[in-house]
C-alpha positions in Angstrom: 101.8 -113.8 -111.4 101.7 -110.4 -109.9 104.9 -109.1 -108.3 105.2 -109.0 -104.5 106.0 -105.3 -104.9 102.3 -104.9 -105.7 100.7 -107.3 -103.3 102.8 -107.3 -100.0 101.9 -104.8 -97.3 103.7 -101.5 -98.1 105.0 -101.1 -94.6 106.5 -104.6 -94.3 107.8 -104.3 -97.9 109.5 -101.0 -97.0 111.2 -102.4 -94.0 112.3 -105.5 -96.0 114.0 -103.2 -98.5 115.1 -100.5 -96.1 117.4 -102.6 -93.9 119.5 -104.1 -96.7 119.5 -100.7 -98.6 120.7 -98.8 -95.5 123.2 -101.5 -94.7 124.4 -101.5 -98.3 124.8 -97.7 -98.3 126.6 -97.8 -95.0 129.0 -100.5 -96.1 129.7 -98.7 -99.5 130.5 -95.5 -97.7 132.5 -97.1 -95.0 135.4 -97.3 -97.5 136.1 -93.6 -97.3 135.0 -93.4 -93.6 137.4 -96.1 -92.3 140.2 -95.0 -94.6 140.0 -91.5 -93.2 140.3 -92.9 -89.7 143.3 -95.1 -90.6 145.3 -92.5 -92.5 144.3 -89.7 -90.0 145.7 -91.8 -87.1 148.8 -92.9 -89.0 149.6 -89.8 -91.1 148.0 -87.1 -89.1 146.2 -84.0 -90.5 148.0 -84.3 -93.9 146.5 -87.7 -94.4 143.0 -86.5 -93.6 143.5 -83.5 -95.9 144.5 -85.9 -98.7 141.3 -87.9 -98.2 139.4 -84.6 -98.7 141.2 -84.1 -102.0 140.5 -87.7 -103.1 136.7 -87.8 -102.3 135.7 -86.2 -105.7 137.1 -89.2 -107.5 135.0 -91.5 -105.5 132.1 -89.3 -106.3 132.8 -89.6 -110.0 132.8 -93.4 -109.8 129.5 -93.4 -107.8 128.0 -91.0 -110.3 128.7 -93.2 -113.3 127.3 -96.3 -111.6 124.3 -94.6 -110.1 123.4 -92.8 -113.3 123.1 -96.0 -115.2 121.9 -98.2 -112.3 119.2 -95.9 -110.9 118.1 -94.9 -114.4 117.7 -98.4 -115.7 116.1 -99.8 -112.5 113.5 -97.1 -112.5 112.6 -97.9 -116.1 112.7 -101.6 -115.5 110.5 -101.3 -112.4 107.9 -99.3 -114.3 108.0 -101.9 -117.1 107.6 -104.7 -114.6 104.5 -102.9 -113.0 103.0 -102.7 -116.5 103.7 -106.4 -117.2 106.3 -105.7 -119.9 109.1 -108.1 -119.1 110.7 -108.0 -122.6 111.1 -104.3 -122.3 112.9 -104.7 -118.9 115.5 -107.0 -120.6 116.1 -104.5 -123.4 116.6 -101.7 -120.8 119.0 -103.9 -118.8 121.1 -104.7 -121.9 121.3 -101.1 -122.9 122.4 -100.2 -119.4 125.3 -102.7 -119.6 126.5 -101.1 -122.9 126.1 -97.6 -121.5 128.0 -98.4 -118.3 130.9 -99.9 -120.2 131.2 -96.9 -122.5 131.1 -94.3 -119.6 133.2 -96.4 -117.3 136.1 -96.8 -119.8 136.2 -93.1 -120.4 136.3 -92.3 -116.7 138.8 -95.0 -115.9 141.3 -94.1 -118.6 141.1 -90.4 -117.9 141.7 -90.9 -114.2 144.8 -93.1 -114.8 146.3 -90.8 -117.4 145.6 -87.5 -115.7 145.8 -88.5 -112.0 148.2 -85.8 -110.8 146.6 -82.9 -112.6 143.2 -84.1 -111.3 144.4 -84.2 -107.7 145.9 -80.7 -108.1 142.7 -79.4 -109.4 140.9 -81.0 -106.4 143.0 -79.0 -104.0 146.3 -81.0 -103.5 149.3 -78.8 -103.0 152.9 -79.9 -103.0 152.7 -81.1 -99.4 149.5 -83.1 -99.8 150.1 -84.5 -103.3 152.5 -87.4 -102.2 149.9 -88.7 -99.7 147.0 -88.4 -102.3 149.0 -90.2 -105.0 150.1 -93.1 -102.8 146.4 -93.7 -101.8 145.1 -93.3 -105.3 147.4 -95.8 -107.2 145.4 -98.9 -106.3 142.1 -97.0 -106.4 142.8 -95.7 -109.9 143.6 -99.2 -111.1 140.4 -100.6 -109.6 138.1 -97.6 -110.4 135.8 -99.7 -112.6 134.9 -101.9 -109.6 133.3 -98.9 -107.8 131.3 -98.1 -110.8 130.1 -101.7 -111.3 129.1 -102.0 -107.6 127.0 -98.8 -107.5 125.4 -99.9 -110.8 124.6 -103.4 -109.6 123.1 -102.5 -106.2 119.9 -100.9 -107.5 119.6 -103.3 -110.4 119.7 -106.4 -108.1 117.3 -104.7 -105.7 114.9 -104.3 -108.7 115.3 -108.0 -109.2 113.9 -108.5 -105.7 117.2 -109.6 -104.0 118.0 -106.8 -101.6 119.6 -109.3 -99.2 122.4 -110.2 -101.6 123.3 -106.5 -102.0 123.6 -106.2 -98.2 125.7 -109.4 -98.0 128.0 -108.2 -100.7 128.6 -104.7 -99.4 129.0 -105.9 -95.8 131.6 -108.5 -96.8 133.5 -106.0 -98.9 133.3 -103.4 -96.1 134.5 -105.8 -93.4 137.4 -106.8 -95.6 138.3 -103.1 -96.1 138.2 -102.5 -92.4 140.5 -105.4 -91.7 142.8 -104.4 -94.6 143.0 -100.8 -93.3 144.3 -102.1 -89.9 146.6 -104.8 -91.3 148.2 -102.8 -94.2 148.4 -99.4 -92.5 149.6 -100.4 -89.0 151.3 -103.9 -88.8 152.7 -103.6 -92.3 153.3 -99.9 -92.1 152.1 -99.3 -95.7 150.5 -95.9 -94.9 148.3 -94.2 -97.5 149.0 -96.9 -100.2 147.9 -99.6 -97.7 144.6 -97.8 -97.1 144.0 -97.5 -100.8 144.9 -101.2 -101.4 142.4 -102.3 -98.7 139.7 -100.2 -100.3 140.3 -101.7 -103.8 140.3 -105.3 -102.4 137.1 -104.6 -100.6 135.5 -103.4 -103.8 136.7 -106.4 -105.7 135.1 -108.7 -103.2 131.8 -106.8 -103.4 131.8 -107.0 -107.2 132.4 -110.8 -107.2 129.5 -111.4 -104.8 127.1 -109.1 -106.6 127.9 -110.8 -110.0 127.0 -114.1 -108.4 123.3 -113.0 -108.7 123.5 -113.6 -112.5 124.5 -117.2 -112.0 121.5 -118.0 -109.9 118.1 -119.2 -111.1 116.3 -116.5 -109.2 117.7 -113.8 -111.6 115.1 -112.7 -114.1 117.5 -110.4 -116.0 118.5 -111.4 -119.5 120.8 -110.0 -122.1 118.9 -109.5 -125.3 119.0 -107.4 -128.5 118.6 -103.9 -127.0 117.2 -102.4 -130.2 117.9 -98.7 -130.6 120.9 -98.4 -128.2 121.1 -94.6 -128.4 117.4 -94.2 -127.6 117.6 -96.6 -124.7 120.8 -95.0 -123.3 119.1 -91.6 -123.5 116.1 -92.7 -121.5 118.3 -94.2 -118.9 120.4 -91.1 -118.5 117.3 -88.9 -118.3 115.7 -91.2 -115.7 118.8 -91.5 -113.6 120.4 -88.1 -113.8 118.4 -86.4 -111.0 119.4 -89.0 -108.3 122.9 -89.6 -109.5 123.8 -85.9 -109.7 124.1 -86.2 -106.0 127.6 -87.7 -106.5 128.6 -85.1 -109.1 127.5 -82.5 -106.6 129.6 -84.1 -103.9 132.6 -84.1 -106.2 132.1 -80.5 -107.5 131.4 -79.1 -104.0 134.4 -80.9 -102.5 136.7 -79.4 -105.1 135.4 -75.9 -104.5 135.3 -76.2 -100.7 138.9 -77.5 -100.7 140.1 -74.6 -102.8 138.2 -72.0 -100.9 139.4 -73.5 -97.6 143.0 -73.2 -98.7 142.3 -69.6 -99.6 140.4 -68.5 -96.5 141.8 -71.0 -94.0 144.6 -73.4 -94.2 145.7 -77.1 -93.8 144.2 -77.4 -90.3 140.8 -76.2 -91.6 141.1 -78.6 -94.5 141.9 -81.5 -92.2 138.8 -80.8 -90.1 136.7 -80.3 -93.3 138.1 -83.6 -94.5 136.6 -85.2 -91.4 133.1 -83.6 -91.5 132.9 -84.0 -95.3 133.7 -87.7 -95.0 130.9 -87.9 -92.4 128.7 -86.0 -94.8 129.7 -88.4 -97.7 128.7 -91.3 -95.5 125.4 -89.7 -94.5 124.4 -88.7 -98.0 124.7 -92.3 -99.1 122.8 -93.5 -96.0 120.1 -91.0 -96.9 120.2 -92.2 -100.5 119.8 -95.7 -99.1 116.4 -94.7 -97.8 115.4 -93.4 -101.2 116.7 -96.5 -103.0 114.6 -98.7 -100.7 111.5 -96.9 -101.8 112.4 -96.7 -105.5 111.4 -100.2 -106.6 108.2 -100.0 -104.5 107.1 -96.6 -105.8 108.2 -97.2 -109.4 106.4 -100.6 -109.7 103.3 -99.1 -108.1 103.4 -96.1 -110.4 103.8 -98.4 -113.5 100.7 -100.4 -112.3 98.7 -97.1 -111.6 98.5 -97.9 -107.9 98.7 -94.3 -106.6 97.6 -95.4 -103.1 100.8 -97.5 -102.8 102.9 -94.7 -104.3 102.0 -92.3 -101.6 102.1 -94.8 -98.8 105.7 -95.4 -99.8 106.3 -91.6 -99.8 105.0 -91.3 -96.2 107.5 -93.9 -95.0 110.2 -92.2 -97.0 109.6 -88.8 -95.5 109.3 -90.0 -91.9 112.6 -91.9 -92.3 114.3 -89.0 -93.9 113.4 -86.6 -91.0 114.5 -89.1 -88.4 117.8 -89.8 -90.0 118.6 -86.1 -90.5 117.7 -85.3 -86.8 119.9 -88.1 -85.5 122.8 -87.1 -87.6 122.6 -83.5 -86.5 122.3 -84.4 -82.8 125.3 -86.7 -82.8 127.6 -84.1 -84.5 126.5 -81.2 -82.3 126.9 -83.3 -79.1 130.2 -85.0 -79.8 132.5 -82.8 -82.0 135.7 -83.4 -80.0 135.3 -87.2 -79.8 134.6 -87.2 -83.6 137.8 -85.4 -84.3 139.8 -87.6 -82.1 138.3 -90.7 -83.7 139.4 -89.6 -87.2 142.8 -87.9 -86.7 145.7 -87.7 -84.4 144.6 -84.1 -83.7 146.9 -81.3 -82.8 145.9 -78.5 -80.4 145.2 -76.1 -83.3 142.9 -78.7 -84.9 141.0 -79.2 -81.7 140.6 -75.5 -81.2 138.9 -74.9 -84.5 137.3 -78.3 -85.1 134.1 -78.1 -83.0 133.0 -74.8 -84.6 133.4 -76.2 -88.1 131.7 -79.5 -87.3 128.7 -77.9 -85.6 127.9 -75.4 -88.2 128.3 -77.8 -91.1 126.1 -80.4 -89.4 123.2 -78.0 -89.4 122.8 -78.9 -93.1 122.1 -82.6 -92.4 118.4 -82.5 -91.6 117.3 -80.6 -94.8 119.9 -82.5 -96.8 118.3 -85.8 -95.8 114.8 -84.7 -96.9 116.1 -83.1 -100.1 118.0 -86.2 -101.3 115.0 -88.4 -100.7 112.5 -86.1 -102.4 114.7 -86.3 -105.5 114.7 -90.2 -105.3 110.9 -90.1 -105.0 110.5 -87.8 -108.0 112.8 -90.1 -110.0 110.7 -93.1 -108.9 107.5 -91.7 -110.3 109.2 -90.6 -113.5 109.4 -86.9 -112.8 113.0 -86.4 -113.9 112.8 -82.7 -114.7 111.9 -81.5 -111.2 114.2 -84.1 -109.7 117.1 -82.7 -111.8 116.2 -79.1 -111.0 116.2 -79.7 -107.2 119.4 -81.8 -107.4 121.2 -79.1 -109.3 119.8 -76.4 -107.0 121.1 -77.9 -103.8 124.1 -79.6 -105.1 125.5 -77.2 -107.7 123.8 -73.9 -108.5 122.9 -72.4 -105.1 125.9 -74.0 -103.4 128.4 -72.7 -105.8 127.1 -69.2 -105.8 127.1 -69.1 -102.0 130.5 -70.7 -101.7 131.9 -67.7 -103.6 129.8 -65.0 -102.2 129.5 -65.7 -98.5 133.3 -66.2 -97.8 134.0 -62.8 -99.2 132.0 -61.3 -96.3 132.3 -64.0 -93.6 135.7 -65.6 -94.3 135.9 -69.3 -93.4 132.5 -69.3 -91.8 131.0 -68.3 -95.1 132.0 -71.7 -96.5 130.2 -73.5 -93.8 127.0 -71.4 -93.9 126.9 -71.7 -97.6 126.2 -75.5 -97.3 123.5 -74.9 -94.7 121.8 -72.2 -96.7 121.8 -74.2 -100.0 119.9 -77.1 -98.3 117.4 -74.8 -96.6 116.6 -72.9 -99.8 116.2 -76.1 -101.8 113.8 -77.8 -99.3 111.7 -74.6 -99.3 110.9 -75.4 -103.0 111.2 -79.2 -103.2 108.8 -80.1 -100.4 105.9 -77.9 -101.4 106.2 -79.1 -105.0 106.1 -82.8 -104.0 103.1 -82.3 -101.6 101.2 -80.5 -104.3 101.7 -83.5 -106.6 100.0 -85.6 -103.9 97.1 -83.2 -103.7 96.8 -83.3 -107.5 96.5 -87.1 -107.3 
């Protein structure tokens, strides 16, 4: 029986996947978003600055989960489109082994080297106690974040996007309640915010795992065959999309260090706010790409190029709309945004709008760039996807983050982010459109 991914109207199918995918991305990112508000209001600018320092570790967990989850789901979707169910099961089994291997390495390393890692990410002696308090429960529960980001695309591949939405919304709501209850009535501060986040992630994991106890699950653990070969294919297929989170982590570290050099703690507090918003938005944008991925990959595997490019049209339109809306909100309401996140001082309010407005100019090209990468991954074009991911997220950004501040000071850090996105879209969009012309 042919999959609904090949028979249902592409537009209706896209909406059916988009709403859970966007909701799932929102709920996943809400952990850092709500935590920043809670600690910013209870601990002030130092709490917000600590969140900026911690964000790279969240990015590491998301990278491991997405690397394996996106890579395996793309390959499984192509196999499904080609009618090769046994191959899908072998890929799924290989992905579980790979996730376990990478996850244990990341988890143990974080727990053992927590303080040196936080110092490397930008924590000084004043910020360090806040960051450590928050990270204690997060470090213990780090595998949960990897498992959740792995399972979301895998379960969407298995045509149950609604369960992903239910799981992440439930975990997100528990995190929001926990942030209020632990931080304010119980007065647990940074530790309470971290505990709420870990408990939210645990709830999400339990709900996602319930999929495998239901009859609707088509995924089976089998003999994976050549594990090294299977793991290699998963990594190649997933690296372009998952590098987004590595880029977030690397850039956050460099931005934190450059901000402390050319600015100070107030600037870092404001950047902690706008980068938390950026972290949320990047995952929302990725939610658009993840909604298209099973549709495009399955159509590609079945050689249905018409459905592949129909999916791309929906993807591109949604990306532009999301980027424009994000930009408009940040430009129109910088002061309310600051007051929402932190108990802002006069000095923070004086510099905050300028930082937020310039940084937000990157959101429109960022949205398009992220989803072009997801689309290229979906049609098994991992090399250009990786090139464009590395360009926007690492290579161009890092060069500009060191060059522009030398001439422009603190503003150079902000314009570096905008320029990196604009330069990347100038290459990525024509490349993808040329693929369409070539058929």
